[in-house]
Backbone bond lengths (Angstrom), bond angles and torsions (degrees), N, CA, C in turn:
res aa  C-N    CA-C-N  psi(-1)  N-CA   C-N-CA  omega(-1)  CA-C   N-CA-C  phi
1 M - - - 1.474 - - 1.518 110.52 -
2 A 1.342 117.93 -38.04 1.451 120.85 -178.91 1.522 111.13 -64.11
3 T 1.342 116.89 -40.50 1.465 120.64 179.91 1.512 110.98 -63.90
4 A 1.348 116.54 -45.20 1.461 120.24 179.75 1.525 111.07 -62.96
5 M 1.315 116.20 -40.34 1.461 120.74 -179.86 1.525 110.21 -63.54
6 F 1.332 117.43 -42.87 1.457 121.61 179.53 1.522 110.72 -62.70
7 T 1.339 116.58 -40.70 1.466 120.32 -179.74 1.522 111.41 -62.33
8 L 1.359 116.84 -45.94 1.463 119.88 179.47 1.521 111.39 -62.88
9 M 1.322 116.39 -43.60 1.458 119.63 -178.79 1.523 110.44 -64.24
10 F 1.334 117.28 -38.92 1.452 120.89 179.31 1.524 110.69 -63.22
11 C 1.359 116.35 -42.80 1.463 120.23 179.58 1.527 111.30 -62.60
12 L 1.319 116.20 -39.76 1.462 119.33 -178.39 1.524 112.30 -70.15
13 L 1.329 117.12 -24.63 1.454 119.89 177.74 1.523 112.16 -71.86
14 L 1.319 117.08 -12.35 1.449 121.06 179.85 1.525 111.57 -83.96
15 V 1.311 118.34 34.96 1.467 121.33 173.80 1.511 108.10 -70.82
16 P 1.323 116.86 155.73 1.461 119.24 -178.04 1.522 111.60 -54.24
17 E 1.338 114.96 137.01 1.462 120.00 -178.05 1.513 111.57 -61.77
18 A 1.326 115.87 -29.75 1.465 119.18 179.99 1.513 111.55 -62.09
19 L 1.371 116.16 -37.18 1.456 119.14 178.89 1.517 110.64 -65.25
20 A 1.327 115.61 -42.98 1.464 120.19 -177.56 1.518 111.78 -64.20
21 Q 1.355 117.33 -24.42 1.452 120.28 -176.32 1.529 112.83 -95.34
22 Q 1.345 116.83 -0.71 1.448 118.84 179.46 1.526 110.73 -67.16
23 D 1.316 115.58 153.88 1.454 119.26 172.72 1.521 108.83 -64.77
24 P 1.334 117.90 146.65 1.466 119.55 -178.66 1.523 111.44 -58.84
25 D 1.318 116.51 130.18 1.462 121.49 172.61 1.521 108.18 -85.56
26 F 1.327 116.51 167.28 1.453 117.92 -177.38 1.520 110.57 -141.53
27 L 1.327 114.96 160.62 1.450 124.34 171.81 1.519 107.76 -111.84
28 F 1.323 116.69 166.81 1.467 119.54 177.98 1.525 112.11 -82.24
29 D 1.348 116.18 -17.88 1.463 119.43 179.27 1.523 108.63 -157.96
30 R 1.311 116.65 163.60 1.460 120.90 177.33 1.526 109.46 -64.89
31 P 1.346 118.70 134.11 1.467 120.71 179.94 1.527 111.83 -59.43
32 N 1.330 115.62 148.15 1.461 121.34 179.58 1.525 113.34 -105.80
33 G 1.331 116.99 -13.67 1.459 119.02 -178.31 1.515 111.43 -164.95
34 F 1.325 116.22 179.98 1.460 120.12 -179.75 1.525 110.51 -158.59
35 I 1.333 114.86 162.51 1.458 124.27 168.50 1.525 106.72 -125.09
36 M 1.340 117.13 135.87 1.455 120.52 -176.72 1.528 110.00 -136.01
37 L 1.328 115.97 134.50 1.460 122.65 176.07 1.520 108.42 -123.94
38 R 1.338 116.46 125.98 1.459 121.23 -179.58 1.524 110.68 -126.08
39 G 1.318 116.61 140.42 1.448 121.54 163.13 1.520 107.46 -89.26
40 Q 1.325 117.12 149.67 1.456 118.58 -175.17 1.520 112.13 -149.68
41 Q 1.326 114.38 160.64 1.454 122.64 172.57 1.522 107.23 -119.39
42 N 1.335 116.22 127.52 1.457 121.40 179.27 1.520 109.75 -98.22
43 L 1.322 117.18 125.50 1.458 123.44 174.52 1.520 107.09 -102.25
44 Q 1.328 116.31 98.33 1.456 122.33 -174.12 1.528 110.76 -71.33
45 R 1.333 117.27 133.89 1.462 120.07 179.72 1.523 111.51 -70.73
46 A 1.325 117.53 -41.08 1.473 123.42 172.69 1.528 113.03 55.45
47 Q 1.344 116.34 51.00 1.461 121.06 -178.07 1.526 112.10 -111.70
48 S 1.336 117.29 57.23 1.466 120.74 173.34 1.523 108.97 -142.86
49 D 1.348 116.15 166.38 1.462 119.89 -169.11 1.520 113.98 -67.22
50 L 1.341 118.83 -22.19 1.464 119.74 176.79 1.531 110.62 -64.26
51 Y 1.343 116.80 -43.18 1.460 119.94 176.59 1.536 110.49 -64.30
52 D 1.335 117.04 -40.82 1.465 120.22 179.58 1.525 111.15 -60.86
53 F 1.332 116.73 -45.95 1.465 121.17 179.82 1.530 110.86 -64.03
54 T 1.317 116.10 -45.86 1.462 120.31 -176.43 1.526 111.78 -64.25
55 T 1.329 117.21 -43.12 1.466 119.43 -179.42 1.523 112.17 -75.08
56 R 1.316 117.32 -21.66 1.476 119.96 176.68 1.520 111.45 -77.58
57 E 1.324 117.79 -41.03 1.467 121.02 -174.70 1.528 113.36 -88.99
58 L 1.344 117.47 -26.09 1.457 121.53 -176.75 1.527 110.10 -118.71
59 T 1.325 116.04 163.71 1.470 120.64 -179.47 1.525 109.98 -81.43
60 L 1.311 115.78 58.18 1.457 123.70 176.33 1.512 109.59 -116.85
61 E 1.311 116.24 149.83 1.452 123.21 171.03 1.528 107.88 -115.76
62 K 1.313 116.65 159.06 1.471 118.27 179.95 1.528 111.71 -62.29
63 S 1.311 117.43 -26.65 1.463 120.00 177.20 1.533 112.05 -66.48
64 D 1.347 117.95 -18.86 1.462 120.20 177.55 1.525 112.19 -67.67
65 F 1.332 117.53 -15.15 1.458 120.93 178.27 1.530 112.06 -89.85
66 N 1.337 117.16 -1.21 1.465 120.21 170.14 1.524 108.62 -71.90
67 G 1.300 116.85 148.85 1.463 118.19 -178.44 1.513 112.49 -157.41
68 A 1.319 115.57 160.78 1.462 122.03 177.75 1.526 110.15 -85.87
69 G 1.325 115.84 165.06 1.460 118.91 179.69 1.508 112.32 -171.36
70 L 1.331 115.61 -173.44 1.452 124.00 -179.60 1.528 109.69 -135.23
71 T 1.325 115.43 151.63 1.464 121.86 173.07 1.525 108.86 -131.10
72 L 1.324 116.19 130.99 1.463 122.49 174.46 1.518 107.87 -117.64
73 E 1.341 116.76 126.29 1.465 120.68 -177.46 1.530 110.79 -131.11
74 F 1.323 113.66 149.68 1.456 122.54 172.58 1.527 107.54 -122.90
75 G 1.324 116.94 141.31 1.452 119.71 -175.87 1.516 113.25 -132.99
76 K 1.321 114.61 154.71 1.466 122.70 177.79 1.521 108.06 -132.19
77 T 1.336 116.97 127.72 1.456 121.65 178.83 1.523 109.87 -74.18
78 L 1.347 116.10 124.08 1.459 121.11 178.08 1.515 111.66 -98.14
79 T 1.337 116.44 -44.15 1.467 122.56 176.03 1.526 107.67 -140.08
80 S 1.326 116.84 -177.39 1.462 120.49 -179.58 1.525 112.29 -64.22
81 R 1.346 117.89 -19.98 1.465 121.22 -178.06 1.532 113.65 -118.90
82 I 1.333 118.70 -10.80 1.471 120.61 -171.46 1.518 110.73 -121.25
83 D 1.344 116.01 132.57 1.467 123.36 174.25 1.517 109.91 -119.42
84 L 1.317 116.39 145.23 1.460 122.87 167.65 1.520 107.80 -94.75
85 R 1.326 117.23 126.28 1.459 122.17 -178.25 1.528 109.66 -120.47
86 T 1.323 116.63 136.00 1.460 122.15 172.55 1.529 107.22 -131.83
87 G 1.343 115.65 149.83 1.451 116.86 -178.58 1.504 113.75 -177.60
88 V 1.330 113.49 -172.57 1.460 122.05 178.81 1.523 108.12 -132.88
89 D 1.327 115.02 137.83 1.462 123.60 -175.81 1.520 107.49 -122.78
90 F 1.335 117.59 123.28 1.471 122.04 -178.85 1.516 109.91 -122.27
91 T 1.344 116.86 132.43 1.462 121.98 172.33 1.521 108.90 -136.80
92 S 1.332 115.63 153.07 1.452 120.68 -179.23 1.521 109.71 -148.08
93 A 1.329 116.08 134.83 1.463 122.35 176.84 1.524 108.67 -127.09
94 F 1.327 116.47 142.01 1.464 122.12 179.79 1.522 108.88 -144.08
95 A 1.338 116.11 138.06 1.464 120.47 178.89 1.525 110.25 -149.37
96 R 1.319 116.01 145.67 1.465 122.43 172.38 1.526 108.50 -98.33
97 S 1.316 116.15 147.42 1.455 119.69 -176.60 1.524 110.75 -147.22
98 E 1.342 114.41 172.93 1.460 123.10 174.63 1.523 108.33 -133.78
99 S 1.316 115.77 161.17 1.462 119.72 171.88 1.522 108.50 -65.09
100 R 1.337 116.86 133.14 1.463 120.12 -177.44 1.530 112.14 -69.04
101 D 1.332 117.34 -36.80 1.467 120.20 -167.44 1.519 114.48 -113.58
102 F 1.344 118.44 -4.78 1.466 119.74 -173.71 1.525 111.04 -133.07
103 T 1.328 115.36 151.70 1.464 123.45 169.74 1.520 107.96 -128.61
104 D 1.337 117.29 170.84 1.461 118.74 179.62 1.529 110.97 -83.77
105 M 1.315 117.23 -173.34 1.465 121.56 -174.75 1.524 112.34 -65.51
106 D 1.320 117.76 -21.38 1.464 121.70 177.21 1.518 111.95 -96.91
107 D 1.316 115.96 14.69 1.468 123.06 -179.43 1.530 111.92 61.62
108 L 1.333 116.40 30.06 1.455 122.07 176.29 1.521 109.74 -97.99
109 P 1.329 118.06 153.69 1.470 120.05 -178.37 1.528 111.77 -66.32
110 I 1.312 115.21 149.45 1.463 123.03 175.00 1.527 105.90 -97.19
111 E 1.325 117.81 110.69 1.464 122.14 -164.54 1.530 112.06 -108.43
112 Q 1.350 114.11 151.11 1.466 122.02 179.17 1.532 109.90 -143.50
113 D 1.332 115.66 160.20 1.463 123.63 169.58 1.523 108.09 -117.02
114 T 1.336 115.89 135.88 1.468 121.46 179.56 1.523 109.28 -126.99
115 S 1.334 116.77 134.47 1.465 120.71 177.75 1.521 110.26 -136.12
116 L 1.333 114.93 148.87 1.460 122.45 174.25 1.522 107.56 -135.60
117 R 1.329 116.44 116.72 1.462 122.16 179.30 1.520 109.10 -117.05
118 Q 1.342 115.74 142.51 1.462 121.00 179.88 1.529 109.93 -139.26
119 V 1.332 115.69 138.11 1.465 122.84 174.68 1.520 107.40 -131.21
120 D 1.332 116.31 118.61 1.459 121.57 -177.65 1.528 109.41 -111.29
121 L 1.331 117.53 119.08 1.458 123.28 173.35 1.519 107.81 -97.99
122 F 1.332 118.41 121.15 1.458 119.27 -167.07 1.523 112.20 -143.03
123 A 1.334 113.80 165.48 1.462 123.15 170.15 1.522 107.94 -135.44
124 S 1.337 116.54 144.05 1.459 121.21 -174.84 1.519 110.38 -143.06
125 L 1.326 114.92 160.41 1.456 122.11 167.20 1.521 108.23 -113.27
126 E 1.328 116.08 128.65 1.466 122.07 177.78 1.520 109.46 -107.56
127 F 1.347 116.85 133.83 1.458 122.19 178.69 1.527 108.98 -117.61
128 A 1.326 117.53 119.87 1.459 122.17 178.16 1.523 110.01 -75.80
129 L 1.329 116.40 129.87 1.464 120.93 -178.18 1.518 112.43 -81.03
130 T 1.316 117.45 -18.37 1.461 122.27 175.46 1.526 107.89 -131.96
131 S 1.301 116.05 170.99 1.469 120.51 -179.32 1.524 110.44 -62.74
132 R 1.326 116.53 138.78 1.464 121.01 178.29 1.532 111.85 -78.20
133 G 1.327 117.71 -17.61 1.462 121.00 -179.00 1.517 110.79 165.84
134 R 1.310 115.53 -174.84 1.462 119.47 -178.35 1.530 109.72 -142.29
135 S 1.304 114.96 147.43 1.465 121.39 176.94 1.522 109.31 -88.02
136 I 1.331 115.47 137.97 1.459 121.64 175.67 1.524 107.08 -122.71
137 G 1.295 114.98 107.83 1.454 118.42 -175.39 1.518 110.43 72.61
138 Q 1.329 115.45 -157.23 1.455 121.02 -174.20 1.522 112.73 -92.19
139 Y 1.340 117.59 -22.66 1.460 119.58 -171.17 1.529 114.05 -125.12
140 S 1.295 118.32 13.14 1.469 120.31 -178.76 1.527 110.35 -127.51
141 Y 1.332 115.43 133.87 1.468 121.71 176.30 1.524 107.44 -132.92
142 V 1.330 116.25 120.83 1.466 121.47 -178.70 1.524 109.08 -102.54
143 P 1.336 118.15 110.81 1.468 120.15 178.97 1.524 110.98 -72.40
144 S 1.331 116.45 148.16 1.460 121.63 179.59 1.521 110.74 -70.00
145 R 1.330 115.33 152.63 1.460 120.24 -179.83 1.529 110.88 -71.45
146 F 1.343 117.69 -44.14 1.462 122.67 -178.77 1.523 108.93 -124.93
147 V 1.333 116.70 131.71 1.469 121.16 177.43 1.525 108.62 -133.44
148 P 1.340 118.60 98.25 1.465 120.19 173.06 1.522 110.33 -74.85
149 Y 1.325 116.91 152.09 1.459 120.11 -175.78 1.528 110.57 -152.41
150 V 1.319 115.06 162.83 1.458 123.80 173.15 1.519 107.67 -136.20
151 G 1.336 116.58 167.27 1.460 119.06 178.34 1.506 112.34 -176.60
152 A 1.325 115.19 178.39 1.465 121.72 -179.01 1.520 108.46 -157.66
153 G 1.324 115.34 161.94 1.456 119.75 178.69 1.510 111.86 -178.75
154 G 1.310 115.32 -165.07 1.459 121.19 -178.93 1.509 110.33 -158.24
155 G 1.338 114.81 176.32 1.455 118.98 -179.91 1.507 111.52 179.91
156 F 1.313 115.59 -153.03 1.459 122.71 178.50 1.524 108.75 -131.20
157 L 1.324 115.02 130.29 1.461 121.71 -174.01 1.524 109.71 -113.86
158 W 1.333 115.23 130.78 1.467 122.00 173.09 1.511 108.45 -102.32
159 Y 1.339 116.44 137.42 1.462 120.39 178.81 1.526 109.24 -130.89
160 Q 1.327 115.17 158.17 1.467 121.79 169.86 1.525 108.08 -143.16
161 F 1.321 115.77 118.08 1.464 122.49 175.42 1.524 106.89 -108.80
162 Q 1.342 116.91 126.68 1.460 120.19 -174.35 1.529 110.50 -141.23
163 Q 1.334 115.22 138.03 1.458 122.39 173.64 1.524 108.66 -132.83
164 S 1.326 116.33 130.46 1.452 120.94 178.95 1.526 109.20 -138.29
165 G 1.332 115.58 150.22 1.459 120.76 179.89 1.511 111.23 138.21
166 D 1.322 116.62 -147.88 1.466 123.02 -179.52 1.518 110.50 -104.29
167 F 1.338 115.78 140.94 1.454 121.84 -177.33 1.528 109.55 -136.31
168 V 1.339 115.50 164.20 1.467 122.08 179.52 1.521 108.81 -104.28
169 D 1.335 116.39 128.13 1.467 121.82 172.73 1.522 107.04 -85.55
170 F 1.338 116.82 110.58 1.463 120.45 -173.55 1.523 112.92 -71.15
171 R 1.334 117.64 -11.53 1.466 119.76 178.09 1.524 111.66 -73.08
172 D 1.334 118.27 -41.28 1.467 120.72 -179.26 1.521 112.72 -130.10
173 M 1.368 116.61 7.63 1.466 123.97 178.44 1.528 112.72 63.40
174 A 1.317 117.87 19.06 1.463 121.03 176.29 1.529 109.32 -75.68
175 I 1.318 115.84 150.58 1.464 122.03 177.17 1.529 107.98 -101.75
176 F 1.310 116.80 129.22 1.462 121.04 -178.17 1.519 109.98 -135.56
177 R 1.329 115.74 158.00 1.464 121.78 179.25 1.527 108.99 -101.12
178 A 1.331 116.38 138.90 1.465 119.85 -176.49 1.516 110.22 -155.91
179 N 1.332 114.30 162.93 1.458 122.67 174.48 1.526 107.38 -131.92
180 Y 1.343 117.18 108.40 1.461 122.89 -178.46 1.522 109.17 -102.60
181 K 1.338 116.53 138.62 1.466 119.74 -178.61 1.515 111.05 -150.81
182 S 1.337 114.84 143.87 1.462 121.99 171.66 1.514 107.98 -140.80
183 D 1.339 117.47 137.17 1.458 120.51 178.08 1.517 109.79 -150.49
184 G 1.318 115.91 167.48 1.456 120.02 179.20 1.520 111.92 160.54
185 W 1.349 115.11 -179.95 1.463 123.50 -179.49 1.521 110.54 -109.14
186 T 1.331 116.46 149.81 1.454 121.76 178.22 1.527 109.20 -154.27
187 P 1.345 119.18 151.23 1.470 120.11 175.60 1.530 110.88 -64.92
188 S 1.333 115.74 153.03 1.460 121.50 177.97 1.522 109.78 -138.56
189 G 1.321 115.83 156.59 1.456 122.02 174.53 1.521 109.32 -136.65
190 H 1.328 117.18 157.82 1.456 119.34 -178.42 1.520 111.62 -156.65
191 V 1.321 115.14 156.06 1.462 123.91 167.79 1.524 106.66 -129.28
192 F 1.329 116.48 156.91 1.451 118.60 -177.56 1.521 110.51 -154.54
193 G 1.313 114.81 163.70 1.456 122.76 173.89 1.511 108.91 -152.22
194 G 1.323 116.16 152.71 1.455 118.53 -178.93 1.512 111.52 -174.32
195 V 1.329 114.55 -165.10 1.453 120.42 179.20 1.529 108.84 -148.69
196 H 1.339 116.14 138.25 1.453 123.24 171.54 1.536 108.13 -99.16
197 V 1.307 116.31 127.78 1.462 121.82 178.39 1.526 108.08 -114.42
198 R 1.334 117.22 112.44 1.462 121.69 -175.15 1.519 111.37 -70.59
199 I 1.331 115.98 130.91 1.462 122.43 174.55 1.527 110.41 -104.69
200 T 1.327 116.29 -44.93 1.466 123.21 173.35 1.524 106.44 -132.73
201 P 1.318 119.63 174.39 1.470 119.88 179.44 1.521 113.48 -56.70
202 N 1.333 118.00 -29.93 1.463 120.94 -176.26 1.524 114.48 -109.09
203 V 1.319 117.87 -4.88 1.467 120.94 -173.81 1.520 110.21 -127.76
204 S 1.337 115.08 132.26 1.457 121.51 175.36 1.524 109.80 -130.72
205 V 1.331 114.95 152.68 1.459 121.23 166.27 1.520 107.03 -94.03
206 T 1.320 116.40 135.11 1.466 121.22 -177.24 1.515 110.42 -122.23
207 G 1.312 116.24 133.95 1.462 122.41 170.21 1.516 109.03 -116.42
208 E 1.326 116.74 134.11 1.462 119.64 -174.78 1.521 111.78 -143.08
209 V 1.315 115.82 142.39 1.461 124.04 171.11 1.515 107.34 -115.50
210 R 1.336 116.27 126.06 1.467 120.91 -175.72 1.526 109.78 -130.53
211 Q 1.323 116.23 127.40 1.461 121.82 174.99 1.527 108.58 -101.92
212 I 1.341 116.20 123.47 1.462 122.06 179.95 1.524 109.02 -111.94
213 W 1.339 115.99 138.99 1.465 121.84 175.41 1.527 109.16 -120.12
214 A 1.330 115.94 128.48 1.464 121.05 176.53 1.525 108.67 -167.51
215 D 1.315 115.80 151.79 1.465 121.62 168.01 1.522 107.27 -147.86
216 A 1.329 116.64 163.56 1.462 119.61 -174.61 1.516 110.21 -149.69
217 E 1.327 115.14 146.46 1.456 120.44 172.95 1.525 109.69 -66.28
218 L 1.320 115.73 136.47 1.459 120.79 177.28 1.521 109.88 -85.37
219 N 1.326 116.76 145.21 1.455 120.08 -179.88 1.523 110.01 -125.46
220 R 1.307 114.90 -178.35 1.463 123.17 177.47 1.527 110.68 54.76
221 D 1.337 115.90 -114.41 1.452 121.37 -167.79 1.526 114.26 -81.41
222 F 1.340 118.82 -8.31 1.458 121.39 -177.81 1.531 111.77 -117.74
223 S 1.307 117.56 22.57 1.461 121.51 -172.19 1.531 113.19 -66.86
224 K 1.329 118.68 -16.56 1.471 120.46 -179.64 1.532 111.98 -82.13
225 F 1.319 117.07 -7.54 1.461 120.02 179.73 1.526 110.51 -91.67
226 N 1.332 114.89 161.82 1.463 121.37 173.55 1.533 109.87 -68.18
227 P 1.347 118.43 167.84 1.468 119.57 177.11 1.523 111.98 -53.08
228 I 1.315 116.10 141.30 1.463 121.46 -178.81 1.529 110.13 -78.00
229 D 1.308 116.35 135.94 1.460 122.40 178.06 1.529 108.67 -80.49
230 L 1.319 116.65 118.55 1.463 122.07 -179.80 1.525 112.22 -110.96
231 S 1.320 117.14 11.07 1.463 120.92 -179.92 1.526 110.50 -73.20
232 G 1.320 115.40 152.10 1.452 119.18 179.54 1.511 112.09 -172.54
233 L 1.327 114.88 168.87 1.457 122.74 179.05 1.516 108.77 -109.55
234 R 1.330 117.19 121.43 1.465 122.38 179.21 1.530 109.46 -100.47
235 L 1.323 116.34 126.68 1.461 122.47 175.04 1.522 107.27 -111.04
236 G 1.324 117.23 116.76 1.458 119.69 -172.36 1.515 114.14 -132.24
237 V 1.326 115.56 149.41 1.461 123.22 173.27 1.523 107.50 -136.07
238 G 1.344 116.90 135.28 1.455 118.25 -177.43 1.515 113.52 -159.86
239 I 1.328 114.29 -168.05 1.460 123.37 -177.79 1.526 109.46 -115.45
240 R 1.315 116.46 137.90 1.468 123.00 -178.81 1.530 108.83 -123.77
241 F 1.335 115.95 124.67 1.462 122.60 178.60 1.523 108.22 -109.72
242 V 1.329 117.85 121.57 1.464 121.12 178.52 1.525 109.79 -102.81
243 F 1.326 115.38 153.38 1.466 120.00 179.78 1.515 109.75 -149.90
C-alpha cells in the first residue's frame, strides 16, 4: 500500500510548473463542503475458494477479477482538519474464459463469461495531515497547494458474481449451458490515504489509495462455497470541487 500511495502522490506532483508558480489565489471564506469524482482501478484480493476453483478449472487468473470503476463523494467540513465524507463506489470486472482441460466433441473450446460487480455505499472521516489553508484578514482565505490526508470508515457493499456459458458436468462429462449468479449486501470497512493538489481556489486534483475489507455469503448456485472475498485495493485519481 505504501508503494502505491507514493506512486500516486509522485504523479500528482507533476502538475504544470506554471501552476505551482502562480501567486496564491484566495476564497472569501473557508470552504464548508465538497463534491469529488474519481476514476479508479480495483485490485481484487481474491482469497477465497470460489476464486481458487474458478481459476483452476477455467482459463482465468486472479488478476482477471481486477476492474475499473468510479467513486462519487460528497463532503462536509466539521473542523479545520476533519471532513465527513459520504459516497458510492462502483467497480466492475469482466473476463472471457475456456475450460482448461476439456474441449467439445469437435475439439472446440468450451467458453464462459465471468463478471464481478461491486457497489459500496459508505461514510468516512478524513483527517488532513497539514493545514488546509490560512485566513488573511477578515475576508480572505488562502487554501494550501498540497494537503495530504488519511481516513477510515465503513458502509454496506452490494456484489454480483456471475458466470454464463458452457460447462462440463464431471459426473458424466456432458457439456451443458448454464447461467450461475450470486448477489447480495454485506457490511464493509475501509482505510485510505491520499493528497489534494490545488489547481484553482475551488478545484483540486486528488489521488487516493483505499483498502476495502468485505466478504459475503454466496447464494443460489454457489452456496456450497465459503463466503466470497470482496476485499481489494482501490487506486484512484479524480477532481474535487469545494464550496
